[in-house]
KEPAZA-602830 format. One record per residue (C-alpha): residue number from 1; residue in three letters; x negated, y, z negated. Coordinates in steps of 0.5 Angstrom, whole numbers, padded with zeros to 4 digits, always signed. Example, Ala and Ser with C-alpha at 12.3 -4.5 7.8 and 13.67 -1.06 7.14 Angstrom:
<pts>
PT    n  res      x      y      z
PT    1  ALA  -0025  -0009  -0016
PT    2  SER  -0027  -0002  -0014
</pts>
This chain:
<pts>
PT    n  res      x      y      z
PT    1  MET  -0002  -0010  -0042
PT    2  VAL  +0002  -0011  -0035
PT    3  LYS  +0002  -0017  -0032
PT    4  ILE  +0004  -0021  -0026
PT    5  GLY  +0005  -0028  -0027
PT    6  ASN  -0002  -0029  -0031
PT    7  ILE  -0006  -0024  -0027
PT    8  GLU  -0008  -0018  -0032
PT    9  LEU  -0008  -0011  -0029
PT   10  GLY  -0009  -0006  -0035
PT   11  ASP  -0005  -0002  -0039
PT   12  PHE  -0002  +0003  -0033
PT   13  PRO  -0005  +0000  -0026
PT   14  PHE  -0005  +0003  -0020
PT   15  LEU  -0003  -0001  -0014
PT   16  LEU  -0005  +0001  -0006
PT   17  ALA  +0001  +0001  -0002
PT   18  PRO  +0002  -0004  +0004
PT   19  MET  +0001  +0001  +0010
PT   20  GLU  +0001  -0002  +0017
PT   21  ASP  -0006  -0001  +0021
PT   22  VAL  -0008  +0003  +0014
PT   23  SER  -0009  -0003  +0009
PT   24  ASP  -0014  -0007  +0012
PT   25  PRO  -0020  -0010  +0009
PT   26  PRO  -0025  -0004  +0010
PT   27  PHE  -0020  +0001  +0007
PT   28  ARG  -0018  -0004  +0001
PT   29  ALA  -0026  -0005  +0000
PT   30  LEU  -0026  +0003  -0001
PT   31  CYS  -0020  +0003  -0005
PT   32  LYS  -0023  -0002  -0010
PT   33  GLN  -0029  +0001  -0010
PT   34  HIS  -0026  +0008  -0012
PT   35  GLY  -0021  +0004  -0018
PT   36  ALA  -0015  +0001  -0015
PT   37  ASP  -0013  -0004  -0020
PT   38  LEU  -0008  -0009  -0014
PT   39  MET  -0008  -0008  -0007
PT   40  TYR  -0003  -0011  -0002
PT   41  THR  -0005  -0013  +0005
PT   42  GLU  -0001  -0009  +0011
PT   43  PHE  +0006  -0013  +0012
PT   44  ILE  +0005  -0019  +0016
PT   45  SER  +0011  -0021  +0021
PT   46  SER  +0013  -0028  +0019
PT   47  GLU  +0015  -0030  +0026
PT   48  GLY  +0008  -0028  +0028
PT   49  LEU  +0005  -0032  +0023
PT   50  ILE  +0009  -0038  +0026
PT   51  ARG  +0007  -0037  +0033
PT   52  ASP  +0000  -0036  +0031
PT   53  ALA  +0000  -0029  +0034
PT   54  ALA  -0008  -0027  +0033
PT   55  LYS  -0006  -0020  +0030
PT   56  SER  -0001  -0023  +0025
PT   57  VAL  -0006  -0029  +0023
PT   58  GLN  -0012  -0024  +0023
PT   59  LYS  -0008  -0020  +0017
PT   60  LEU  -0009  -0026  +0013
PT   61  ASP  -0016  -0024  +0012
PT   62  ILE  -0018  -0023  +0004
PT   63  TYR  -0024  -0023  +0001
PT   64  GLU  -0026  -0025  -0006
PT   65  TYR  -0029  -0018  -0008
PT   66  GLU  -0022  -0015  -0007
PT   67  ARG  -0018  -0019  -0012
PT   68  PRO  -0013  -0019  -0015
PT   69  VAL  -0010  -0018  -0008
PT   70  GLY  -0003  -0019  -0005
PT   71  ILE  -0001  -0021  +0002
PT   72  GLN  +0005  -0018  +0004
PT   73  ILE  +0010  -0021  +0009
PT   74  PHE  +0017  -0019  +0013
PT   75  GLY  +0022  -0022  +0017
PT   76  SER  +0030  -0023  +0018
PT   77  GLU  +0030  -0030  +0018
PT   78  ILE  +0030  -0034  +0012
PT   79  ASP  +0027  -0041  +0015
PT   80  SER  +0022  -0037  +0018
PT   81  MET  +0020  -0033  +0012
PT   82  ILE  +0020  -0040  +0008
PT   83  GLU  +0015  -0042  +0014
PT   84  ALA  +0011  -0036  +0013
PT   85  THR  +0010  -0036  +0005
PT   86  ARG  +0007  -0043  +0006
PT   87  ILE  +0002  -0041  +0011
PT   88  THR  +0000  -0035  +0007
PT   89  GLU  +0000  -0039  +0001
PT   90  GLN  -0006  -0043  +0004
PT   91  THR  -0010  -0037  +0005
PT   92  ASN  -0010  -0037  -0003
PT   93  PRO  -0008  -0030  -0005
PT   94  ASP  -0006  -0028  -0012
PT   95  ILE  +0001  -0026  -0010
PT   96  ILE  +0006  -0026  -0004
PT   97  ASP  +0010  -0020  -0003
PT   98  ILE  +0016  -0019  +0001
PT   99  ASN  +0017  -0013  +0004
PT  100  TYR  +0024  -0010  +0004
PT  101  GLY  +0023  -0003  +0005
PT  102  CYS  +0019  -0002  +0011
PT  103  PRO  +0024  +0004  +0015
PT  104  VAL  +0022  +0003  +0022
PT  105  LYS  +0027  +0003  +0027
PT  106  LYS  +0024  -0004  +0030
PT  107  VAL  +0024  -0007  +0024
PT  108  ALA  +0030  -0005  +0020
PT  109  CYS  +0034  -0005  +0025
PT  110  LYS  +0033  -0012  +0026
PT  111  GLY  +0035  -0014  +0019
PT  112  ALA  +0028  -0014  +0017
PT  113  GLY  +0024  -0009  +0012
PT  114  ALA  +0029  -0004  +0009
PT  115  GLY  +0035  -0007  +0014
PT  116  ILE  +0036  -0013  +0009
PT  117  LEU  +0039  -0007  +0004
PT  118  GLN  +0045  -0007  +0008
PT  119  ASP  +0046  -0015  +0006
PT  120  ILE  +0044  -0016  -0001
PT  121  PRO  +0047  -0023  -0002
PT  122  LYS  +0042  -0025  +0004
PT  123  MET  +0036  -0021  +0001
PT  124  VAL  +0038  -0025  -0006
PT  125  LYS  +0038  -0032  -0002
PT  126  MET  +0032  -0030  +0002
PT  127  THR  +0028  -0028  -0004
PT  128  ALA  +0030  -0034  -0008
PT  129  GLU  +0028  -0039  -0003
PT  130  ILE  +0021  -0036  -0002
PT  131  VAL  +0020  -0037  -0010
PT  132  LYS  +0022  -0044  -0009
PT  133  ALA  +0017  -0045  -0003
PT  134  THR  +0011  -0043  -0007
PT  135  LYS  +0007  -0043  -0013
PT  136  LEU  +0004  -0036  -0013
PT  137  PRO  +0008  -0030  -0016
PT  138  VAL  +0013  -0027  -0012
PT  139  THR  +0014  -0019  -0012
PT  140  VAL  +0018  -0015  -0008
PT  141  LYS  +0017  -0008  -0005
PT  142  THR  +0023  -0004  -0003
PT  143  ARG  +0027  +0002  -0003
PT  144  LEU  +0033  +0005  -0007
PT  145  GLY  +0038  +0003  -0001
PT  146  TRP  +0040  +0004  +0006
PT  147  ASP  +0043  +0011  +0005
PT  148  ASP  +0046  +0015  -0001
PT  149  LYS  +0052  +0011  -0001
PT  150  THR  +0049  +0005  -0002
PT  151  LYS  +0043  +0006  -0008
PT  152  TYR  +0045  -0001  -0011
PT  153  ILE  +0037  -0002  -0014
PT  154  VAL  +0039  -0003  -0021
PT  155  GLU  +0043  -0008  -0020
PT  156  VAL  +0039  -0011  -0014
PT  157  ALA  +0032  -0011  -0018
PT  158  GLU  +0036  -0015  -0024
PT  159  ARG  +0039  -0020  -0019
PT  160  LEU  +0032  -0021  -0015
PT  161  GLN  +0029  -0022  -0022
PT  162  ASP  +0034  -0027  -0024
PT  163  VAL  +0032  -0031  -0018
PT  164  GLY  +0024  -0031  -0020
PT  165  ILE  +0020  -0025  -0017
PT  166  GLN  +0015  -0023  -0022
PT  167  ALA  +0015  -0015  -0021
PT  168  ILE  +0018  -0010  -0016
PT  169  SER  +0015  -0004  -0013
PT  170  ILE  +0020  +0002  -0011
PT  171  HIS  +0020  +0007  -0006
PT  172  GLY  +0024  +0013  -0009
PT  173  ARG  +0028  +0014  -0002
PT  174  THR  +0033  +0011  +0002
PT  175  ARG  +0032  +0008  +0009
PT  176  LYS  +0036  +0013  +0012
PT  177  GLN  +0031  +0018  +0009
PT  178  MET  +0025  +0015  +0012
PT  179  TYR  +0019  +0019  +0009
PT  180  LYS  +0023  +0026  +0009
PT  181  GLY  +0025  +0030  +0002
PT  182  GLU  +0023  +0029  -0004
PT  183  ALA  +0022  +0022  -0008
PT  184  ASP  +0028  +0021  -0013
PT  185  TRP  +0024  +0017  -0019
PT  186  THR  +0031  +0018  -0023
PT  187  LEU  +0033  +0011  -0021
PT  188  ILE  +0027  +0008  -0021
PT  189  SER  +0027  +0010  -0028
PT  190  GLU  +0034  +0007  -0029
PT  191  VAL  +0031  +0000  -0026
PT  192  LYS  +0025  +0000  -0032
PT  193  ASN  +0030  +0002  -0037
PT  194  ASN  +0035  -0003  -0036
PT  195  PRO  +0035  -0008  -0042
PT  196  ARG  +0036  -0014  -0038
PT  197  MET  +0029  -0012  -0034
PT  198  HIS  +0023  -0015  -0037
PT  199  ILE  +0018  -0015  -0031
PT  200  PRO  +0013  -0010  -0029
PT  201  VAL  +0017  -0004  -0025
PT  202  PHE  +0012  +0000  -0021
PT  203  GLY  +0014  +0007  -0018
PT  204  ASN  +0012  +0009  -0011
PT  205  GLY  +0013  +0016  -0007
PT  206  ASP  +0010  +0023  -0007
PT  207  VAL  +0004  +0021  -0012
PT  208  ASP  -0001  +0025  -0009
PT  209  THR  -0005  +0029  -0015
PT  210  PRO  -0007  +0027  -0022
PT  211  GLU  -0002  +0031  -0025
PT  212  LYS  +0004  +0028  -0021
PT  213  ALA  +0002  +0021  -0023
PT  214  LEU  +0002  +0023  -0031
PT  215  GLU  +0009  +0026  -0030
PT  216  MET  +0011  +0020  -0027
PT  217  LYS  +0008  +0016  -0033
PT  218  ASN  +0011  +0020  -0038
PT  219  LYS  +0018  +0022  -0035
PT  220  PHE  +0020  +0016  -0032
PT  221  ASP  +0017  +0011  -0036
PT  222  VAL  +0015  +0006  -0030
PT  223  ASP  +0009  +0001  -0031
PT  224  GLY  +0005  +0003  -0026
PT  225  VAL  +0004  +0007  -0020
PT  226  MET  +0003  +0005  -0013
PT  227  ILE  +0000  +0010  -0008
PT  228  GLY  +0001  +0010  -0001
PT  229  ARG  +0000  +0016  +0004
PT  230  ALA  -0005  +0020  -0001
PT  231  SER  -0010  +0015  -0001
PT  232  ILE  -0011  +0015  +0007
PT  233  GLY  -0018  +0018  +0008
PT  234  TYR  -0018  +0019  +0001
PT  235  PRO  -0020  +0013  -0003
PT  236  TRP  -0023  +0017  -0009
PT  237  ILE  -0015  +0019  -0012
PT  238  PHE  -0015  +0012  -0016
PT  239  ASN  -0021  +0014  -0020
PT  240  GLU  -0019  +0021  -0020
PT  241  ILE  -0012  +0020  -0023
PT  242  LYS  -0015  +0015  -0028
PT  243  HIS  -0020  +0020  -0031
PT  244  TYR  -0015  +0025  -0031
PT  245  LEU  -0010  +0021  -0035
PT  246  LYS  -0016  +0018  -0040
PT  247  THR  -0019  +0025  -0041
PT  248  GLY  -0014  +0031  -0039
PT  249  LEU  -0020  +0033  -0034
PT  250  HIS  -0021  +0033  -0027
PT  251  LEU  -0027  +0029  -0024
PT  252  GLU  -0031  +0033  -0019
PT  253  LYS  -0028  +0033  -0012
PT  254  PRO  -0033  +0029  -0007
PT  255  THR  -0038  +0033  -0003
PT  256  ILE  -0037  +0034  +0004
PT  257  ALA  -0044  +0029  +0005
PT  258  GLN  -0040  +0024  +0000
PT  259  ARG  -0034  +0024  +0004
PT  260  ALA  -0038  +0023  +0011
PT  261  GLU  -0042  +0018  +0008
PT  262  THR  -0036  +0014  +0006
PT  263  ALA  -0033  +0015  +0013
PT  264  LYS  -0039  +0012  +0016
PT  265  GLN  -0039  +0006  +0011
PT  266  HIS  -0031  +0005  +0013
PT  267  LEU  -0033  +0006  +0020
PT  268  GLU  -0038  +0000  +0020
PT  269  MET  -0033  -0004  +0016
PT  270  SER  -0028  -0003  +0021
PT  271  LEU  -0033  -0004  +0027
PT  272  LYS  -0035  -0011  +0024
PT  273  TRP  -0028  -0013  +0022
PT  274  LYS  -0024  -0010  +0028
PT  275  GLY  -0029  -0010  +0034
PT  276  GLU  -0031  -0004  +0038
PT  277  VAL  -0025  -0002  +0041
PT  278  LEU  -0020  -0002  +0035
PT  279  GLY  -0025  -0001  +0030
PT  280  VAL  -0026  +0006  +0033
PT  281  VAL  -0019  +0008  +0035
PT  282  GLU  -0016  +0005  +0028
PT  283  MET  -0021  +0010  +0024
PT  284  ARG  -0018  +0016  +0027
PT  285  ARG  -0012  +0017  +0022
PT  286  HIS  -0017  +0017  +0017
PT  287  TYR  -0022  +0023  +0019
PT  288  SER  -0017  +0028  +0018
PT  289  ASN  -0016  +0026  +0011
PT  290  TYR  -0024  +0025  +0010
PT  291  PHE  -0025  +0032  +0012
PT  292  LYS  -0019  +0036  +0010
PT  293  GLY  -0019  +0043  +0008
PT  294  ILE  -0026  +0044  +0011
PT  295  PRO  -0027  +0051  +0015
PT  296  HIS  -0029  +0051  +0022
PT  297  PHE  -0029  +0044  +0023
PT  298  LYS  -0025  +0043  +0029
PT  299  GLU  -0030  +0042  +0034
PT  300  TYR  -0033  +0035  +0030
PT  301  ARG  -0025  +0033  +0029
PT  302  THR  -0024  +0033  +0036
PT  303  ARG  -0030  +0029  +0037
PT  304  LEU  -0028  +0024  +0032
PT  305  VAL  -0021  +0023  +0034
PT  306  SER  -0023  +0023  +0042
PT  307  GLU  -0030  +0019  +0042
PT  308  MET  -0031  +0012  +0044
PT  309  ASP  -0038  +0011  +0043
PT  310  GLN  -0040  +0008  +0036
PT  311  LYS  -0047  +0011  +0036
PT  312  ILE  -0044  +0019  +0038
PT  313  LEU  -0039  +0018  +0032
PT  314  PHE  -0044  +0016  +0027
PT  315  GLU  -0049  +0021  +0029
PT  316  THR  -0043  +0026  +0029
PT  317  LEU  -0042  +0024  +0021
PT  318  GLU  -0049  +0025  +0020
PT  319  GLU  -0049  +0032  +0023
PT  320  ILE  -0043  +0033  +0018
PT  321  LYS  -0047  +0031  +0013
PT  322  ASP  -0053  +0036  +0015
PT  323  ASN  -0049  +0042  +0016
PT  324  PHE  -0044  +0042  +0010
PT  325  SER  -0046  +0040  +0004
PT  326  GLU  -0042  +0043  -0001
PT  327  ALA  -0036  +0041  -0005
PT  328  ILE  -0029  +0042  -0002
PT  329  ALA  -0024  +0046  -0008
</pts>
């Protein structure tokens, strides 16, 4: 049984990665429904929380049905991160996660996210202070290193464990790689097989099929897998992988009608949580995955990603249900 603190996650859990403008409550609800064992929020700026910025504060919204859920924070100043931890704890998540992995320039080049991989002593000190500031389990999401010359993850993971984190998720790329090239799981495996490590080690990067998940489990000996991009517009991936690991068989793919119905459900929740403008706009990144691989779909896709009128969007999704009913291979 894999545990973070007292939270039991099953024998080989699947985690939803924290993704900006993706891992929001509507999407997390769907991932939970389709088999995710633990979910993380979008990353939240520590400075934004302290300033009470509306966008940051809204990201603290969590709901009973999605537990266990971790709230992820990021920042470059230790004092701000301690304050953000205290604010976050008041919203009663199950876990507080620290983002040491975001490679995006506006984050990393200010010394936050993956930027802190250039200052490991500061990373360890910040983590220690955050652990002291909360009664909740603290976890970390990070990368192998800043670049190919600084892949210190085996030592870094051990040091973070020593100051009190209770699990670590590692993306198998450096910051310099961003999302290019293949994720390297060999170093994640080295972290897991370090005899001094006793906390759960989760692997992240390129798991987009049940076969890939099984390979990562068997070959690299991780405690579980974190899934990010492969879940966008496809929350079914969690149960598909679980079924395959259990039986060696593939679940039937959702039909186009089921995809359209789920997209409708997603849009409804998105409008309710984000409002009429953002609720429409931020759904757009999901549609191409919901309806990936459908021939003669261009007209519908154009409508879904350009239309602002929610009534027309719902009508379009209904039309898709009526006009396409077969499963996608």
